[in-house]
All heavy atoms as atom14 arrays in JSON, in Angstrom:
{
  "sequence": "MIRDEAGATAIEYGLIAALISVALIAGATTLGNSLDSTFNGIGGKITTTTAGKL",
  "atom14_mask": [
    [1, 1, 1, 1, 1, 1, 1, 1, 0, 0, 0, 0, 0, 0],
    [1, 1, 1, 1, 1, 1, 1, 1, 0, 0, 0, 0, 0, 0],
    [1, 1, 1, 1, 1, 1, 1, 1, 1, 1, 1, 0, 0, 0],
    [1, 1, 1, 1, 1, 1, 1, 1, 0, 0, 0, 0, 0, 0],
    [1, 1, 1, 1, 1, 1, 1, 1, 1, 0, 0, 0, 0, 0],
    [1, 1, 1, 1, 1, 0, 0, 0, 0, 0, 0, 0, 0, 0],
    [1, 1, 1, 1, 0, 0, 0, 0, 0, 0, 0, 0, 0, 0],
    [1, 1, 1, 1, 1, 0, 0, 0, 0, 0, 0, 0, 0, 0],
    [1, 1, 1, 1, 1, 1, 1, 0, 0, 0, 0, 0, 0, 0],
    [1, 1, 1, 1, 1, 0, 0, 0, 0, 0, 0, 0, 0, 0],
    [1, 1, 1, 1, 1, 1, 1, 1, 0, 0, 0, 0, 0, 0],
    [1, 1, 1, 1, 1, 1, 1, 1, 1, 0, 0, 0, 0, 0],
    [1, 1, 1, 1, 1, 1, 1, 1, 1, 1, 1, 1, 0, 0],
    [1, 1, 1, 1, 0, 0, 0, 0, 0, 0, 0, 0, 0, 0],
    [1, 1, 1, 1, 1, 1, 1, 1, 0, 0, 0, 0, 0, 0],
    [1, 1, 1, 1, 1, 1, 1, 1, 0, 0, 0, 0, 0, 0],
    [1, 1, 1, 1, 1, 0, 0, 0, 0, 0, 0, 0, 0, 0],
    [1, 1, 1, 1, 1, 0, 0, 0, 0, 0, 0, 0, 0, 0],
    [1, 1, 1, 1, 1, 1, 1, 1, 0, 0, 0, 0, 0, 0],
    [1, 1, 1, 1, 1, 1, 1, 1, 0, 0, 0, 0, 0, 0],
    [1, 1, 1, 1, 1, 1, 0, 0, 0, 0, 0, 0, 0, 0],
    [1, 1, 1, 1, 1, 1, 1, 0, 0, 0, 0, 0, 0, 0],
    [1, 1, 1, 1, 1, 0, 0, 0, 0, 0, 0, 0, 0, 0],
    [1, 1, 1, 1, 1, 1, 1, 1, 0, 0, 0, 0, 0, 0],
    [1, 1, 1, 1, 1, 1, 1, 1, 0, 0, 0, 0, 0, 0],
    [1, 1, 1, 1, 1, 0, 0, 0, 0, 0, 0, 0, 0, 0],
    [1, 1, 1, 1, 0, 0, 0, 0, 0, 0, 0, 0, 0, 0],
    [1, 1, 1, 1, 1, 0, 0, 0, 0, 0, 0, 0, 0, 0],
    [1, 1, 1, 1, 1, 1, 1, 0, 0, 0, 0, 0, 0, 0],
    [1, 1, 1, 1, 1, 1, 1, 0, 0, 0, 0, 0, 0, 0],
    [1, 1, 1, 1, 1, 1, 1, 1, 0, 0, 0, 0, 0, 0],
    [1, 1, 1, 1, 0, 0, 0, 0, 0, 0, 0, 0, 0, 0],
    [1, 1, 1, 1, 1, 1, 1, 1, 0, 0, 0, 0, 0, 0],
    [1, 1, 1, 1, 1, 1, 0, 0, 0, 0, 0, 0, 0, 0],
    [1, 1, 1, 1, 1, 1, 1, 1, 0, 0, 0, 0, 0, 0],
    [1, 1, 1, 1, 1, 1, 1, 1, 0, 0, 0, 0, 0, 0],
    [1, 1, 1, 1, 1, 1, 0, 0, 0, 0, 0, 0, 0, 0],
    [1, 1, 1, 1, 1, 1, 1, 0, 0, 0, 0, 0, 0, 0],
    [1, 1, 1, 1, 1, 1, 1, 1, 1, 1, 1, 0, 0, 0],
    [1, 1, 1, 1, 1, 1, 1, 1, 0, 0, 0, 0, 0, 0],
    [1, 1, 1, 1, 0, 0, 0, 0, 0, 0, 0, 0, 0, 0],
    [1, 1, 1, 1, 1, 1, 1, 1, 0, 0, 0, 0, 0, 0],
    [1, 1, 1, 1, 0, 0, 0, 0, 0, 0, 0, 0, 0, 0],
    [1, 1, 1, 1, 0, 0, 0, 0, 0, 0, 0, 0, 0, 0],
    [1, 1, 1, 1, 1, 1, 1, 1, 1, 0, 0, 0, 0, 0],
    [1, 1, 1, 1, 1, 1, 1, 1, 0, 0, 0, 0, 0, 0],
    [1, 1, 1, 1, 1, 1, 1, 0, 0, 0, 0, 0, 0, 0],
    [1, 1, 1, 1, 1, 1, 1, 0, 0, 0, 0, 0, 0, 0],
    [1, 1, 1, 1, 1, 1, 1, 0, 0, 0, 0, 0, 0, 0],
    [1, 1, 1, 1, 1, 1, 1, 0, 0, 0, 0, 0, 0, 0],
    [1, 1, 1, 1, 1, 0, 0, 0, 0, 0, 0, 0, 0, 0],
    [1, 1, 1, 1, 0, 0, 0, 0, 0, 0, 0, 0, 0, 0],
    [1, 1, 1, 1, 1, 1, 1, 1, 1, 0, 0, 0, 0, 0],
    [1, 1, 1, 1, 1, 1, 1, 1, 0, 0, 0, 0, 0, 0]
  ],
  "atom14_positions": [
    [[51.3, 178.64, 204.75], [49.87, 178.44, 204.64], [49.54, 177.08, 204.02], [48.47, 176.54, 204.28], [49.23, 179.54, 203.79], [49.03, 180.82, 204.54], [48.21, 182.09, 203.57], [46.65, 181.34, 203.25], [0.0, 0.0, 0.0], [0.0, 0.0, 0.0], [0.0, 0.0, 0.0], [0.0, 0.0, 0.0], [0.0, 0.0, 0.0], [0.0, 0.0, 0.0]],
    [[50.44, 176.53, 203.24], [50.15, 175.25, 202.6], [50.08, 174.14, 203.63], [49.28, 173.22, 203.53], [51.22, 174.94, 201.52], [51.11, 175.96, 200.4], [51.05, 173.53, 200.99], [52.19, 175.83, 199.36], [0.0, 0.0, 0.0], [0.0, 0.0, 0.0], [0.0, 0.0, 0.0], [0.0, 0.0, 0.0], [0.0, 0.0, 0.0], [0.0, 0.0, 0.0]],
    [[50.89, 174.22, 204.67], [50.93, 173.15, 205.68], [49.99, 173.41, 206.86], [50.01, 172.67, 207.83], [52.35, 172.97, 206.18], [53.28, 172.51, 205.1], [54.51, 171.89, 205.7], [55.41, 171.44, 204.67], [55.49, 170.19, 204.26], [54.73, 169.28, 204.8], [56.34, 169.84, 203.34], [0.0, 0.0, 0.0], [0.0, 0.0, 0.0], [0.0, 0.0, 0.0]],
    [[49.17, 174.41, 206.8], [48.23, 174.69, 207.88], [47.09, 173.68, 207.82], [46.28, 173.68, 206.89], [47.69, 176.12, 207.74], [46.78, 176.5, 208.9], [46.84, 175.81, 209.94], [46.04, 177.47, 208.76], [0.0, 0.0, 0.0], [0.0, 0.0, 0.0], [0.0, 0.0, 0.0], [0.0, 0.0, 0.0], [0.0, 0.0, 0.0], [0.0, 0.0, 0.0]],
    [[47.03, 172.78, 208.79], [46.03, 171.71, 208.79], [44.96, 171.92, 209.86], [44.27, 170.99, 210.23], [46.72, 170.37, 208.98], [47.65, 170.01, 207.85], [48.32, 168.66, 208.05], [48.0, 167.99, 209.05], [49.16, 168.31, 207.22], [0.0, 0.0, 0.0], [0.0, 0.0, 0.0], [0.0, 0.0, 0.0], [0.0, 0.0, 0.0], [0.0, 0.0, 0.0]],
    [[44.81, 173.11, 210.37], [43.84, 173.38, 211.42], [42.41, 173.15, 210.92], [41.56, 172.63, 211.63], [43.98, 174.8, 211.94], [0.0, 0.0, 0.0], [0.0, 0.0, 0.0], [0.0, 0.0, 0.0], [0.0, 0.0, 0.0], [0.0, 0.0, 0.0], [0.0, 0.0, 0.0], [0.0, 0.0, 0.0], [0.0, 0.0, 0.0], [0.0, 0.0, 0.0]],
    [[42.14, 173.51, 209.68], [40.81, 173.3, 209.11], [40.48, 171.83, 208.98], [39.37, 171.4, 209.24], [0.0, 0.0, 0.0], [0.0, 0.0, 0.0], [0.0, 0.0, 0.0], [0.0, 0.0, 0.0], [0.0, 0.0, 0.0], [0.0, 0.0, 0.0], [0.0, 0.0, 0.0], [0.0, 0.0, 0.0], [0.0, 0.0, 0.0], [0.0, 0.0, 0.0]],
    [[41.46, 171.04, 208.57], [41.23, 169.6, 208.42], [40.95, 168.97, 209.78], [40.12, 168.07, 209.89], [42.44, 168.95, 207.77], [0.0, 0.0, 0.0], [0.0, 0.0, 0.0], [0.0, 0.0, 0.0], [0.0, 0.0, 0.0], [0.0, 0.0, 0.0], [0.0, 0.0, 0.0], [0.0, 0.0, 0.0], [0.0, 0.0, 0.0], [0.0, 0.0, 0.0]],
    [[41.63, 169.41, 210.8], [41.4, 168.87, 212.14], [39.99, 169.2, 212.61], [39.31, 168.34, 213.2], [42.44, 169.44, 213.13], [43.74, 169.14, 212.63], [42.28, 168.85, 214.49], [0.0, 0.0, 0.0], [0.0, 0.0, 0.0], [0.0, 0.0, 0.0], [0.0, 0.0, 0.0], [0.0, 0.0, 0.0], [0.0, 0.0, 0.0], [0.0, 0.0, 0.0]],
    [[39.53, 170.39, 212.35], [38.18, 170.78, 212.75], [37.14, 169.93, 212.02], [36.15, 169.51, 212.61], [37.96, 172.26, 212.47], [0.0, 0.0, 0.0], [0.0, 0.0, 0.0], [0.0, 0.0, 0.0], [0.0, 0.0, 0.0], [0.0, 0.0, 0.0], [0.0, 0.0, 0.0], [0.0, 0.0, 0.0], [0.0, 0.0, 0.0], [0.0, 0.0, 0.0]],
    [[37.38, 169.65, 210.77], [36.45, 168.8, 210.0], [36.44, 167.39, 210.57], [35.39, 166.77, 210.71], [36.84, 168.79, 208.51], [36.57, 170.17, 207.91], [36.08, 167.73, 207.76], [37.1, 170.34, 206.51], [0.0, 0.0, 0.0], [0.0, 0.0, 0.0], [0.0, 0.0, 0.0], [0.0, 0.0, 0.0], [0.0, 0.0, 0.0], [0.0, 0.0, 0.0]],
    [[37.62, 166.87, 210.94], [37.69, 165.53, 211.52], [36.92, 165.47, 212.83], [36.2, 164.51, 213.09], [39.15, 165.13, 211.74], [39.89, 164.88, 210.44], [41.39, 164.73, 210.63], [41.86, 164.91, 211.77], [42.07, 164.45, 209.64], [0.0, 0.0, 0.0], [0.0, 0.0, 0.0], [0.0, 0.0, 0.0], [0.0, 0.0, 0.0], [0.0, 0.0, 0.0]],
    [[37.08, 166.47, 213.67], [36.34, 166.51, 214.94], [34.83, 166.57, 214.68], [34.04, 165.95, 215.38], [36.76, 167.69, 215.81], [38.09, 167.5, 216.48], [39.0, 168.54, 216.56], [38.45, 166.29, 217.05], [40.23, 168.38, 217.2], [39.66, 166.11, 217.69], [40.55, 167.17, 217.75], [41.75, 167.0, 218.37], [0.0, 0.0, 0.0], [0.0, 0.0, 0.0]],
    [[34.42, 167.31, 213.68], [33.01, 167.39, 213.33], [32.46, 166.05, 212.87], [31.36, 165.66, 213.24], [0.0, 0.0, 0.0], [0.0, 0.0, 0.0], [0.0, 0.0, 0.0], [0.0, 0.0, 0.0], [0.0, 0.0, 0.0], [0.0, 0.0, 0.0], [0.0, 0.0, 0.0], [0.0, 0.0, 0.0], [0.0, 0.0, 0.0], [0.0, 0.0, 0.0]],
    [[33.25, 165.34, 212.07], [32.82, 164.02, 211.6], [32.73, 163.02, 212.75], [31.81, 162.21, 212.81], [33.78, 163.5, 210.53], [33.71, 164.22, 209.18], [34.82, 163.72, 208.26], [32.36, 164.03, 208.53], [0.0, 0.0, 0.0], [0.0, 0.0, 0.0], [0.0, 0.0, 0.0], [0.0, 0.0, 0.0], [0.0, 0.0, 0.0], [0.0, 0.0, 0.0]],
    [[33.68, 163.08, 213.67], [33.64, 162.2, 214.83], [32.41, 162.5, 215.68], [31.72, 161.59, 216.14], [34.94, 162.33, 215.66], [36.11, 161.73, 214.87], [34.81, 161.66, 217.01], [37.47, 162.03, 215.48], [0.0, 0.0, 0.0], [0.0, 0.0, 0.0], [0.0, 0.0, 0.0], [0.0, 0.0, 0.0], [0.0, 0.0, 0.0], [0.0, 0.0, 0.0]],
    [[32.13, 163.77, 215.9], [30.96, 164.16, 216.69], [29.67, 163.69, 216.01], [28.74, 163.21, 216.67], [30.93, 165.67, 216.88], [0.0, 0.0, 0.0], [0.0, 0.0, 0.0], [0.0, 0.0, 0.0], [0.0, 0.0, 0.0], [0.0, 0.0, 0.0], [0.0, 0.0, 0.0], [0.0, 0.0, 0.0], [0.0, 0.0, 0.0], [0.0, 0.0, 0.0]],
    [[29.61, 163.79, 214.7], [28.42, 163.34, 213.97], [28.26, 161.82, 214.09], [27.14, 161.33, 214.29], [28.52, 163.74, 212.5], [0.0, 0.0, 0.0], [0.0, 0.0, 0.0], [0.0, 0.0, 0.0], [0.0, 0.0, 0.0], [0.0, 0.0, 0.0], [0.0, 0.0, 0.0], [0.0, 0.0, 0.0], [0.0, 0.0, 0.0], [0.0, 0.0, 0.0]],
    [[29.35, 161.08, 213.99], [29.29, 159.63, 214.12], [28.84, 159.2, 215.51], [28.01, 158.31, 215.66], [30.66, 159.02, 213.8], [30.75, 157.5, 213.82], [29.84, 156.9, 212.78], [32.19, 157.07, 213.6], [0.0, 0.0, 0.0], [0.0, 0.0, 0.0], [0.0, 0.0, 0.0], [0.0, 0.0, 0.0], [0.0, 0.0, 0.0], [0.0, 0.0, 0.0]],
    [[29.35, 159.87, 216.52], [28.94, 159.57, 217.9], [27.46, 159.89, 218.09], [26.73, 159.13, 218.73], [29.82, 160.34, 218.9], [31.24, 159.77, 218.89], [29.24, 160.29, 220.3], [32.24, 160.57, 219.68], [0.0, 0.0, 0.0], [0.0, 0.0, 0.0], [0.0, 0.0, 0.0], [0.0, 0.0, 0.0], [0.0, 0.0, 0.0], [0.0, 0.0, 0.0]],
    [[27.0, 160.98, 217.51], [25.58, 161.35, 217.61], [24.68, 160.3, 216.97], [23.65, 159.92, 217.54], [25.33, 162.7, 216.94], [26.06, 163.71, 217.59], [0.0, 0.0, 0.0], [0.0, 0.0, 0.0], [0.0, 0.0, 0.0], [0.0, 0.0, 0.0], [0.0, 0.0, 0.0], [0.0, 0.0, 0.0], [0.0, 0.0, 0.0], [0.0, 0.0, 0.0]],
    [[25.07, 159.82, 215.81], [24.28, 158.79, 215.13], [24.24, 157.52, 215.97], [23.19, 156.88, 216.11], [24.85, 158.51, 213.72], [24.24, 157.26, 213.11], [24.62, 159.71, 212.81], [0.0, 0.0, 0.0], [0.0, 0.0, 0.0], [0.0, 0.0, 0.0], [0.0, 0.0, 0.0], [0.0, 0.0, 0.0], [0.0, 0.0, 0.0], [0.0, 0.0, 0.0]],
    [[25.38, 157.14, 216.56], [25.42, 155.93, 217.4], [24.54, 156.09, 218.63], [23.83, 155.16, 219.02], [26.86, 155.64, 217.81], [0.0, 0.0, 0.0], [0.0, 0.0, 0.0], [0.0, 0.0, 0.0], [0.0, 0.0, 0.0], [0.0, 0.0, 0.0], [0.0, 0.0, 0.0], [0.0, 0.0, 0.0], [0.0, 0.0, 0.0], [0.0, 0.0, 0.0]],
    [[24.56, 157.27, 219.25], [23.71, 157.5, 220.42], [22.23, 157.46, 220.07], [21.42, 156.9, 220.82], [24.06, 158.85, 221.06], [25.37, 158.9, 221.83], [25.68, 160.34, 222.26], [25.33, 157.99, 223.03], [0.0, 0.0, 0.0], [0.0, 0.0, 0.0], [0.0, 0.0, 0.0], [0.0, 0.0, 0.0], [0.0, 0.0, 0.0], [0.0, 0.0, 0.0]],
    [[21.88, 158.04, 218.95], [20.47, 158.02, 218.53], [20.01, 156.6, 218.24], [18.91, 156.19, 218.65], [20.26, 158.94, 217.31], [20.44, 160.4, 217.72], [18.91, 158.71, 216.66], [20.51, 161.38, 216.56], [0.0, 0.0, 0.0], [0.0, 0.0, 0.0], [0.0, 0.0, 0.0], [0.0, 0.0, 0.0], [0.0, 0.0, 0.0], [0.0, 0.0, 0.0]],
    [[20.85, 155.82, 217.58], [20.49, 154.43, 217.28], [20.34, 153.62, 218.56], [19.4, 152.84, 218.71], [21.55, 153.8, 216.37], [0.0, 0.0, 0.0], [0.0, 0.0, 0.0], [0.0, 0.0, 0.0], [0.0, 0.0, 0.0], [0.0, 0.0, 0.0], [0.0, 0.0, 0.0], [0.0, 0.0, 0.0], [0.0, 0.0, 0.0], [0.0, 0.0, 0.0]],
    [[21.25, 153.82, 219.51], [21.17, 153.11, 220.78], [19.94, 153.5, 221.58], [19.27, 152.65, 222.17], [0.0, 0.0, 0.0], [0.0, 0.0, 0.0], [0.0, 0.0, 0.0], [0.0, 0.0, 0.0], [0.0, 0.0, 0.0], [0.0, 0.0, 0.0], [0.0, 0.0, 0.0], [0.0, 0.0, 0.0], [0.0, 0.0, 0.0], [0.0, 0.0, 0.0]],
    [[19.64, 154.78, 221.61], [18.46, 155.25, 222.35], [17.17, 154.72, 221.73], [16.23, 154.37, 222.45], [18.45, 156.78, 222.39], [0.0, 0.0, 0.0], [0.0, 0.0, 0.0], [0.0, 0.0, 0.0], [0.0, 0.0, 0.0], [0.0, 0.0, 0.0], [0.0, 0.0, 0.0], [0.0, 0.0, 0.0], [0.0, 0.0, 0.0], [0.0, 0.0, 0.0]],
    [[17.13, 154.66, 220.42], [15.94, 154.13, 219.73], [15.74, 152.66, 220.06], [14.63, 152.21, 220.36], [16.08, 154.32, 218.21], [16.23, 155.71, 217.95], [14.86, 153.79, 217.48], [0.0, 0.0, 0.0], [0.0, 0.0, 0.0], [0.0, 0.0, 0.0], [0.0, 0.0, 0.0], [0.0, 0.0, 0.0], [0.0, 0.0, 0.0], [0.0, 0.0, 0.0]],
    [[16.83, 151.89, 220.02], [16.75, 150.46, 220.33], [16.31, 150.25, 221.77], [15.45, 149.42, 222.06], [18.11, 149.78, 220.08], [18.48, 150.0, 218.72], [18.05, 148.31, 220.36], [0.0, 0.0, 0.0], [0.0, 0.0, 0.0], [0.0, 0.0, 0.0], [0.0, 0.0, 0.0], [0.0, 0.0, 0.0], [0.0, 0.0, 0.0], [0.0, 0.0, 0.0]],
    [[16.9, 151.0, 222.69], [16.54, 150.9, 224.1], [15.08, 151.29, 224.31], [14.35, 150.65, 225.06], [17.45, 151.77, 224.95], [17.18, 151.77, 226.45], [17.42, 150.38, 227.03], [18.07, 152.79, 227.15], [0.0, 0.0, 0.0], [0.0, 0.0, 0.0], [0.0, 0.0, 0.0], [0.0, 0.0, 0.0], [0.0, 0.0, 0.0], [0.0, 0.0, 0.0]],
    [[14.64, 152.34, 223.64], [13.25, 152.79, 223.77], [12.27, 151.73, 223.29], [11.24, 151.49, 223.92], [0.0, 0.0, 0.0], [0.0, 0.0, 0.0], [0.0, 0.0, 0.0], [0.0, 0.0, 0.0], [0.0, 0.0, 0.0], [0.0, 0.0, 0.0], [0.0, 0.0, 0.0], [0.0, 0.0, 0.0], [0.0, 0.0, 0.0], [0.0, 0.0, 0.0]],
    [[12.58, 151.09, 222.17], [11.7, 150.04, 221.65], [11.65, 148.85, 222.61], [10.59, 148.26, 222.83], [12.16, 149.58, 220.27], [11.91, 150.63, 219.21], [11.07, 151.5, 219.36], [12.66, 150.54, 218.14], [0.0, 0.0, 0.0], [0.0, 0.0, 0.0], [0.0, 0.0, 0.0], [0.0, 0.0, 0.0], [0.0, 0.0, 0.0], [0.0, 0.0, 0.0]],
    [[12.78, 148.5, 223.19], [12.84, 147.39, 224.14], [12.02, 147.71, 225.39], [11.26, 146.87, 225.88], [14.29, 147.1, 224.5], [14.36, 146.09, 225.47], [0.0, 0.0, 0.0], [0.0, 0.0, 0.0], [0.0, 0.0, 0.0], [0.0, 0.0, 0.0], [0.0, 0.0, 0.0], [0.0, 0.0, 0.0], [0.0, 0.0, 0.0], [0.0, 0.0, 0.0]],
    [[12.17, 148.91, 225.91], [11.4, 149.31, 227.09], [9.91, 149.36, 226.78], [9.08, 148.98, 227.63], [11.88, 150.67, 227.6], [13.22, 150.67, 228.31], [13.65, 152.11, 228.63], [13.19, 149.85, 229.57], [0.0, 0.0, 0.0], [0.0, 0.0, 0.0], [0.0, 0.0, 0.0], [0.0, 0.0, 0.0], [0.0, 0.0, 0.0], [0.0, 0.0, 0.0]],
    [[9.57, 149.8, 225.6], [8.16, 149.86, 225.21], [7.55, 148.46, 225.2], [6.45, 148.25, 225.72], [8.04, 150.5, 223.82], [6.6, 150.76, 223.43], [5.83, 151.27, 224.27], [6.24, 150.44, 222.27], [0.0, 0.0, 0.0], [0.0, 0.0, 0.0], [0.0, 0.0, 0.0], [0.0, 0.0, 0.0], [0.0, 0.0, 0.0], [0.0, 0.0, 0.0]],
    [[8.26, 147.49, 224.65], [7.78, 146.11, 224.64], [7.62, 145.57, 226.06], [6.62, 144.91, 226.37], [8.74, 145.19, 223.91], [9.03, 145.62, 222.65], [0.0, 0.0, 0.0], [0.0, 0.0, 0.0], [0.0, 0.0, 0.0], [0.0, 0.0, 0.0], [0.0, 0.0, 0.0], [0.0, 0.0, 0.0], [0.0, 0.0, 0.0], [0.0, 0.0, 0.0]],
    [[8.6, 145.85, 226.9], [8.55, 145.36, 228.28], [7.36, 145.93, 229.03], [6.6, 145.19, 229.68], [9.85, 145.72, 229.02], [10.95, 145.15, 228.3], [9.85, 145.21, 230.44], [0.0, 0.0, 0.0], [0.0, 0.0, 0.0], [0.0, 0.0, 0.0], [0.0, 0.0, 0.0], [0.0, 0.0, 0.0], [0.0, 0.0, 0.0], [0.0, 0.0, 0.0]],
    [[7.16, 147.23, 228.94], [6.07, 147.86, 229.66], [4.71, 147.46, 229.1], [3.74, 147.31, 229.84], [6.22, 149.38, 229.68], [7.25, 149.85, 230.66], [8.31, 150.63, 230.24], [7.18, 149.52, 232.0], [9.27, 151.07, 231.13], [8.14, 149.95, 232.9], [9.19, 150.73, 232.47], [0.0, 0.0, 0.0], [0.0, 0.0, 0.0], [0.0, 0.0, 0.0]],
    [[4.62, 147.26, 227.79], [3.36, 146.78, 227.2], [3.04, 145.37, 227.69], [1.89, 145.05, 227.97], [3.42, 146.81, 225.68], [3.24, 148.2, 225.13], [2.64, 149.06, 225.77], [3.77, 148.44, 223.95], [0.0, 0.0, 0.0], [0.0, 0.0, 0.0], [0.0, 0.0, 0.0], [0.0, 0.0, 0.0], [0.0, 0.0, 0.0], [0.0, 0.0, 0.0]],
    [[4.06, 144.53, 227.81], [3.86, 143.18, 228.33], [3.4, 143.19, 229.77], [2.47, 142.48, 230.16], [0.0, 0.0, 0.0], [0.0, 0.0, 0.0], [0.0, 0.0, 0.0], [0.0, 0.0, 0.0], [0.0, 0.0, 0.0], [0.0, 0.0, 0.0], [0.0, 0.0, 0.0], [0.0, 0.0, 0.0], [0.0, 0.0, 0.0], [0.0, 0.0, 0.0]],
    [[4.02, 144.02, 230.59], [3.64, 144.13, 232.0], [2.23, 144.69, 232.11], [1.41, 144.21, 232.9], [4.64, 145.01, 232.77], [5.99, 144.29, 232.86], [4.13, 145.35, 234.16], [7.11, 145.16, 233.39], [0.0, 0.0, 0.0], [0.0, 0.0, 0.0], [0.0, 0.0, 0.0], [0.0, 0.0, 0.0], [0.0, 0.0, 0.0], [0.0, 0.0, 0.0]],
    [[1.93, 145.7, 231.31], [0.59, 146.29, 231.33], [-0.48, 145.29, 230.93], [-1.57, 145.26, 231.49], [0.0, 0.0, 0.0], [0.0, 0.0, 0.0], [0.0, 0.0, 0.0], [0.0, 0.0, 0.0], [0.0, 0.0, 0.0], [0.0, 0.0, 0.0], [0.0, 0.0, 0.0], [0.0, 0.0, 0.0], [0.0, 0.0, 0.0], [0.0, 0.0, 0.0]],
    [[-0.18, 144.44, 229.96], [-1.13, 143.41, 229.55], [-1.38, 142.4, 230.65], [-2.51, 141.97, 230.86], [0.0, 0.0, 0.0], [0.0, 0.0, 0.0], [0.0, 0.0, 0.0], [0.0, 0.0, 0.0], [0.0, 0.0, 0.0], [0.0, 0.0, 0.0], [0.0, 0.0, 0.0], [0.0, 0.0, 0.0], [0.0, 0.0, 0.0], [0.0, 0.0, 0.0]],
    [[-0.34, 142.04, 231.38], [-0.5, 141.09, 232.48], [-1.31, 141.71, 233.62], [-2.15, 141.04, 234.23], [0.86, 140.63, 232.99], [1.58, 139.73, 232.02], [2.94, 139.33, 232.52], [3.64, 138.48, 231.48], [4.99, 138.09, 231.88], [0.0, 0.0, 0.0], [0.0, 0.0, 0.0], [0.0, 0.0, 0.0], [0.0, 0.0, 0.0], [0.0, 0.0, 0.0]],
    [[-1.07, 142.98, 233.9], [-1.82, 143.66, 234.96], [-3.29, 143.76, 234.57], [-4.18, 143.51, 235.38], [-1.22, 145.06, 235.24], [0.15, 144.91, 235.9], [-2.15, 145.88, 236.12], [0.91, 146.21, 236.04], [0.0, 0.0, 0.0], [0.0, 0.0, 0.0], [0.0, 0.0, 0.0], [0.0, 0.0, 0.0], [0.0, 0.0, 0.0], [0.0, 0.0, 0.0]],
    [[-3.57, 144.1, 233.32], [-4.95, 144.22, 232.85], [-5.65, 142.87, 232.93], [-6.81, 142.79, 233.37], [-4.96, 144.73, 231.4], [-4.28, 145.98, 231.34], [-6.38, 144.91, 230.89], [0.0, 0.0, 0.0], [0.0, 0.0, 0.0], [0.0, 0.0, 0.0], [0.0, 0.0, 0.0], [0.0, 0.0, 0.0], [0.0, 0.0, 0.0], [0.0, 0.0, 0.0]],
    [[-4.99, 141.81, 232.53], [-5.56, 140.47, 232.57], [-5.86, 140.06, 234.01], [-6.92, 139.51, 234.32], [-4.61, 139.46, 231.92], [-4.35, 139.86, 230.58], [-5.2, 138.06, 231.92], [0.0, 0.0, 0.0], [0.0, 0.0, 0.0], [0.0, 0.0, 0.0], [0.0, 0.0, 0.0], [0.0, 0.0, 0.0], [0.0, 0.0, 0.0], [0.0, 0.0, 0.0]],
    [[-4.94, 140.35, 234.9], [-5.1, 139.98, 236.32], [-6.23, 140.75, 236.96], [-7.06, 140.17, 237.66], [-3.79, 140.24, 237.09], [-2.74, 139.51, 236.45], [-3.9, 139.82, 238.52], [0.0, 0.0, 0.0], [0.0, 0.0, 0.0], [0.0, 0.0, 0.0], [0.0, 0.0, 0.0], [0.0, 0.0, 0.0], [0.0, 0.0, 0.0], [0.0, 0.0, 0.0]],
    [[-6.31, 142.04, 236.72], [-7.37, 142.85, 237.35], [-8.73, 142.55, 236.72], [-9.74, 142.62, 237.4], [-7.06, 144.35, 237.26], [-6.84, 144.71, 235.9], [-5.83, 144.69, 238.06], [0.0, 0.0, 0.0], [0.0, 0.0, 0.0], [0.0, 0.0, 0.0], [0.0, 0.0, 0.0], [0.0, 0.0, 0.0], [0.0, 0.0, 0.0], [0.0, 0.0, 0.0]],
    [[-8.78, 142.19, 235.45], [-10.06, 141.88, 234.81], [-10.62, 140.58, 235.37], [-11.84, 140.4, 235.49], [-9.89, 141.78, 233.3], [0.0, 0.0, 0.0], [0.0, 0.0, 0.0], [0.0, 0.0, 0.0], [0.0, 0.0, 0.0], [0.0, 0.0, 0.0], [0.0, 0.0, 0.0], [0.0, 0.0, 0.0], [0.0, 0.0, 0.0], [0.0, 0.0, 0.0]],
    [[-9.76, 139.64, 235.72], [-10.22, 138.37, 236.26], [-10.77, 138.5, 237.68], [-11.57, 137.69, 238.12], [0.0, 0.0, 0.0], [0.0, 0.0, 0.0], [0.0, 0.0, 0.0], [0.0, 0.0, 0.0], [0.0, 0.0, 0.0], [0.0, 0.0, 0.0], [0.0, 0.0, 0.0], [0.0, 0.0, 0.0], [0.0, 0.0, 0.0], [0.0, 0.0, 0.0]],
    [[-10.38, 139.54, 238.42], [-10.82, 139.73, 239.8], [-12.09, 140.56, 239.89], [-12.69, 140.65, 240.94], [-9.71, 140.42, 240.61], [-8.51, 139.52, 240.81], [-7.49, 140.18, 241.7], [-6.31, 139.25, 241.93], [-5.33, 139.83, 242.83], [0.0, 0.0, 0.0], [0.0, 0.0, 0.0], [0.0, 0.0, 0.0], [0.0, 0.0, 0.0], [0.0, 0.0, 0.0]],
    [[-12.5, 141.18, 238.82], [-13.7, 142.02, 238.86], [-14.91, 141.23, 238.72], [-15.57, 140.5, 238.6], [-13.66, 143.1, 237.77], [-12.6, 144.17, 237.94], [-12.64, 145.12, 236.75], [-12.82, 144.96, 239.22], [0.0, 0.0, 0.0], [0.0, 0.0, 0.0], [0.0, 0.0, 0.0], [0.0, 0.0, 0.0], [0.0, 0.0, 0.0], [0.0, 0.0, 0.0]]
  ]
}
């Protein structure tokens, strides 16, 4: 029983999964902010263009 390391392995897998989750959330947040800026810029140009034609 002293050399049974199954519990330690499960904890390591849990820590790896948590680290991957944090990285995915950070990446998705960064991508979301970038897309938001892009679409706001495009929307502003469309609004400016259509307002000038009215």
